[in-house]
C-alpha positions as CSV (number, residue, x, y, z in Angstrom):
1,M,19.2,-14.9,-15.7
2,E,16.0,-12.8,-16.1
3,F,12.7,-13.1,-14.2
4,T,9.3,-11.6,-14.9
5,V,6.4,-10.6,-12.6
6,S,3.6,-13.0,-12.2
7,R,0.6,-11.9,-14.0
8,K,-1.6,-14.0,-11.8
9,E,-0.3,-12.2,-8.6
10,V,-1.0,-8.7,-10.1
11,M,-4.5,-9.7,-11.1
12,R,-5.0,-11.0,-7.5
13,R,-3.9,-7.7,-6.1
14,K,-6.4,-5.9,-8.4
15,A,-9.2,-8.1,-7.4
16,A,-8.4,-7.8,-3.7
17,Y,-8.6,-4.0,-3.9
18,V,-12.0,-4.1,-5.7
19,V,-13.3,-6.7,-3.2
20,L,-12.1,-4.4,-0.3
21,V,-13.8,-1.3,-1.7
22,I,-17.0,-3.2,-2.3
23,S,-16.9,-4.6,1.1
24,M,-16.3,-1.3,2.8
25,S,-19.2,0.3,0.8
26,V,-21.6,-2.5,1.5
27,G,-20.6,-2.5,5.2
28,S,-21.0,1.2,5.6
29,L,-24.6,1.0,4.3
30,L,-25.3,-2.1,6.4
31,F,-23.9,-0.7,9.7
32,S,-25.4,2.7,9.1
33,K,-28.9,0.8,9.2
34,L,-28.0,-1.5,12.1
35,L,-26.5,1.4,14.2
36,D,-29.2,3.8,13.1
37,T,-26.6,6.3,11.9
38,P,-27.0,8.5,8.8
39,L,-24.0,8.6,6.4
40,L,-23.2,12.3,6.1
41,S,-22.6,13.0,2.5
42,S,-20.0,15.7,3.5
43,L,-17.8,13.0,4.8
44,Y,-18.8,9.9,2.9
45,I,-18.7,11.3,-0.6
46,P,-15.1,12.7,-0.2
47,F,-13.8,9.4,1.1
48,F,-15.5,7.6,-1.7
49,I,-13.8,10.0,-4.2
50,V,-10.5,9.3,-2.7
51,F,-10.8,5.6,-2.7
52,S,-11.8,5.8,-6.3
53,L,-8.7,7.9,-7.2
54,L,-6.4,5.7,-5.1
55,G,-7.9,2.8,-7.0
56,V,-6.9,4.4,-10.3
57,M,-3.5,5.1,-9.1
58,S,-3.1,1.6,-7.7
59,F,-4.2,0.0,-11.0
60,R,-1.8,2.2,-12.8
61,Y,1.0,1.1,-10.5
62,L,0.1,-2.6,-11.0
63,N,0.0,-2.2,-14.7
64,L,3.5,-0.8,-14.6
65,L,4.5,-3.5,-12.2
66,M,3.4,-6.1,-14.6
67,R,6.2,-4.9,-16.9
68,M,9.0,-5.3,-14.4
69,R,11.8,-7.7,-14.8
70,I,14.7,-8.6,-12.6
71,R,18.1,-9.6,-14.3
72,F,21.1,-10.9,-12.6
73,S,24.8,-10.8,-13.8
74,D,27.9,-11.8,-12.0
75,R,28.3,-8.2,-10.6
76,E,24.9,-6.6,-10.3
77,I,21.2,-6.8,-10.1
78,E,19.2,-5.0,-12.8
79,R,15.6,-3.8,-12.4
80,L,13.8,-3.1,-15.7
81,I,10.5,-1.5,-16.4
82,G,9.9,-1.3,-20.0
83,N,13.1,0.3,-21.4
84,K,14.1,1.9,-18.1
85,S,16.8,0.3,-16.1
86,E,18.2,0.5,-12.6
87,R,21.4,-1.3,-11.8
88,Y,22.6,-2.3,-8.2
89,L,26.1,-3.8,-7.4
90,L,26.0,-7.2,-5.6
91,S,29.2,-6.2,-3.8
92,E,27.4,-3.3,-2.2
93,I,24.6,-5.5,-0.5
94,E,24.6,-5.2,3.2
95,T,21.7,-7.2,4.2
96,I,18.8,-9.3,2.7
97,K,15.4,-9.7,4.2
98,I,13.1,-12.4,2.9
99,K,9.3,-12.0,3.9
100,R,7.3,-15.3,3.7
101,R,3.6,-15.8,3.7
102,S,2.0,-17.9,6.4
103,N,2.2,-21.0,4.1
104,G,6.0,-20.4,3.5
105,D,5.8,-18.9,0.1
106,I,8.0,-15.8,-0.5
107,R,6.0,-12.5,-0.5
108,E,8.9,-10.0,-0.9
109,I,12.6,-9.7,-0.8
110,S,14.2,-6.4,0.3
111,I,17.8,-5.7,-0.1
112,L,19.7,-2.9,1.9
113,F,22.9,-1.6,0.2
114,R,25.8,0.2,1.9
115,N,24.7,3.5,0.5
116,R,21.5,3.1,2.5
117,K,19.3,2.5,-0.6
118,K,16.8,-0.3,-0.7
119,L,15.7,-2.6,-3.5
120,Y,12.3,-4.2,-3.1
121,I,11.4,-7.3,-5.2
122,N,7.8,-8.5,-5.1
123,A,5.2,-10.1,-7.4
124,F,7.5,-12.7,-8.7
125,E,5.6,-15.6,-7.2
126,Q,5.9,-18.0,-10.1
127,D,9.7,-17.9,-9.8
128,F,10.5,-16.5,-6.3
129,D,12.2,-19.5,-4.9
130,S,14.6,-19.6,-7.9
131,L,15.1,-15.9,-7.8
132,A,16.0,-16.0,-4.0
133,R,18.5,-19.0,-4.6
134,I,20.3,-17.2,-7.2
135,L,20.6,-14.0,-5.3
136,V,21.8,-15.9,-2.1
137,D,24.3,-17.8,-4.3
138,K,25.7,-14.6,-5.8
139,V,26.3,-12.6,-2.6
140,D,29.1,-12.8,0.0
141,R,28.5,-15.7,2.4
142,N,28.9,-13.3,5.4
143,I,26.0,-11.1,4.4
144,P,23.1,-11.5,7.0
145,I,19.9,-13.0,5.6
146,C,16.8,-12.4,7.7
147,T,13.7,-14.4,7.2
148,V,10.3,-13.3,8.6
149,H,6.9,-15.0,8.4
150,E,3.5,-13.2,8.2
151,P,1.3,-14.3,11.3
152,I,-1.9,-14.8,9.2
153,N,-2.9,-15.5,5.7
154,F,-3.4,-12.1,4.1
155,D,-4.3,-13.8,0.8
156,H,-7.2,-15.9,2.1
157,L,-10.4,-15.3,0.1
158,L,-12.2,-14.0,3.1
159,F,-9.5,-11.6,4.3
160,Y,-10.4,-8.6,2.3
161,P,-14.2,-9.0,2.6
162,V,-13.8,-9.3,6.5
163,L,-11.3,-6.4,6.6
164,G,-13.7,-4.2,4.6
165,L,-16.6,-5.0,7.0
166,V,-14.4,-4.3,10.0
167,V,-13.2,-1.0,8.7
168,S,-16.7,0.1,7.8
169,F,-18.1,-0.9,11.2
170,Y,-15.5,1.2,13.0
171,F,-16.1,4.1,10.4
172,V,-19.8,4.1,11.2
173,L,-19.2,3.7,15.0
174,L,-16.9,6.7,14.8
175,L,-19.4,8.7,12.8
176,K,-22.1,7.8,15.3
177,G,-20.0,9.1,18.2
178,M,-19.2,12.3,16.4
179,I,-22.9,13.0,15.6
180,Q,-24.0,12.3,19.2
181,T,-21.2,14.5,20.7
182,D,-21.5,18.4,21.0
183,Y,-20.1,20.7,18.3
184,D,-16.9,21.8,20.2
185,A,-15.9,18.1,20.6
186,L,-16.9,17.2,17.0
187,K,-14.8,20.1,15.7
188,Y,-11.7,18.7,17.6
189,Y,-12.4,15.2,16.2
190,G,-12.4,16.7,12.7
191,F,-9.1,18.6,13.5
192,A,-7.4,15.3,14.6
193,I,-8.6,13.4,11.5
194,S,-7.4,16.2,9.2
195,A,-4.0,16.3,11.0
196,L,-3.6,12.5,10.6
197,T,-4.6,12.7,6.8
198,C,-2.1,15.5,6.2
199,L,0.6,13.6,8.1
200,I,0.0,10.5,5.9
201,A,0.1,12.7,2.8
202,M,3.5,14.1,3.8
203,S,4.8,10.6,4.5
204,F,3.8,9.5,1.0
205,A,5.5,12.6,-0.5
206,C,8.8,12.0,1.7
207,W,9.1,8.3,1.8
208,K,7.8,7.5,-1.7
209,P,6.7,3.9,-0.8
210,I,5.4,3.1,-4.3
211,A,8.6,4.4,-6.0
212,R,10.8,2.4,-3.6
213,R,9.2,-0.8,-4.5
214,S,8.7,-0.4,-8.2
215,G,11.3,2.0,-9.5
216,K,11.8,5.8,-9.9
217,R,9.5,5.9,-12.8
218,N,6.5,5.6,-10.4
219,T,7.6,8.7,-8.3
220,G,4.8,10.7,-9.7
221,I,2.2,8.3,-8.3
222,N,3.4,9.0,-4.8
223,Y,3.0,12.7,-5.4
224,I,-0.5,12.4,-6.8
225,I,-1.6,10.2,-3.8
226,S,0.0,12.7,-1.5
227,A,-1.8,15.6,-3.1
228,V,-5.2,13.7,-3.0
229,L,-4.7,13.0,0.7
230,L,-3.7,16.6,1.5
231,I,-6.7,17.9,-0.3
232,L,-8.9,15.6,1.8
233,G,-7.2,16.7,5.0
234,I,-7.8,20.4,4.1
235,Y,-11.4,19.7,3.2
236,I,-12.0,18.0,6.5
237,F,-10.3,20.8,8.4
238,S,-12.6,23.5,6.6
239,I,-15.7,21.5,7.6
240,S,-14.5,21.2,11.1
241,A,-13.7,24.8,11.4
242,N,-17.1,26.0,10.4
243,L,-19.2,23.5,12.4
244,N,-20.5,26.0,15.0
245,R,-20.9,29.0,12.7
């Protein structure tokens, strides 16, 4: 039995990213006027560039995701992307976790194997219930199956516009506080943001979240995102270090 990724779900994710970026950009301009705070080009432009690059990487990942297929046999699960194949033995499954949306639809299935590897299955919205039933029927009855429900509707049309406005409001508010403080405190603000950005970059390189969810072929995307975030962190550090010179 073979399942293919939902094209509609992939397009929804692309649209959600675009809406989020537009909402954050419009919100930043709006709140900069309302809070009487200039948008410093030395901070705003780098973040704009990073989000653009992340957008390119995200769309590339989603285009690859669209080619994904899941195939079941009596002994294994096979994940295919194009002509690349990854095989997982059903007998090695330790636990299954099913994440459901607030309306009850399946968002993602994560499978933990005895060798501590994980298989994430998502974006199969058009066939997810059938896929889940086949998986549960094929594994040992004693394997624990955990179901979790998302507390809110992350797919609502207003979620990403509102999220973008909230993020942009706090971004401008933080910027306003940084401008109004003295240079020594501002420097340490910058150091903290730089350290956080570099930490996220290292987490991407070590944990490889995109490759975990869509196959080893996407490992390079994790490293590119990590490199972009690391460069941004170093850039913020250099600006902060030279504030009072």
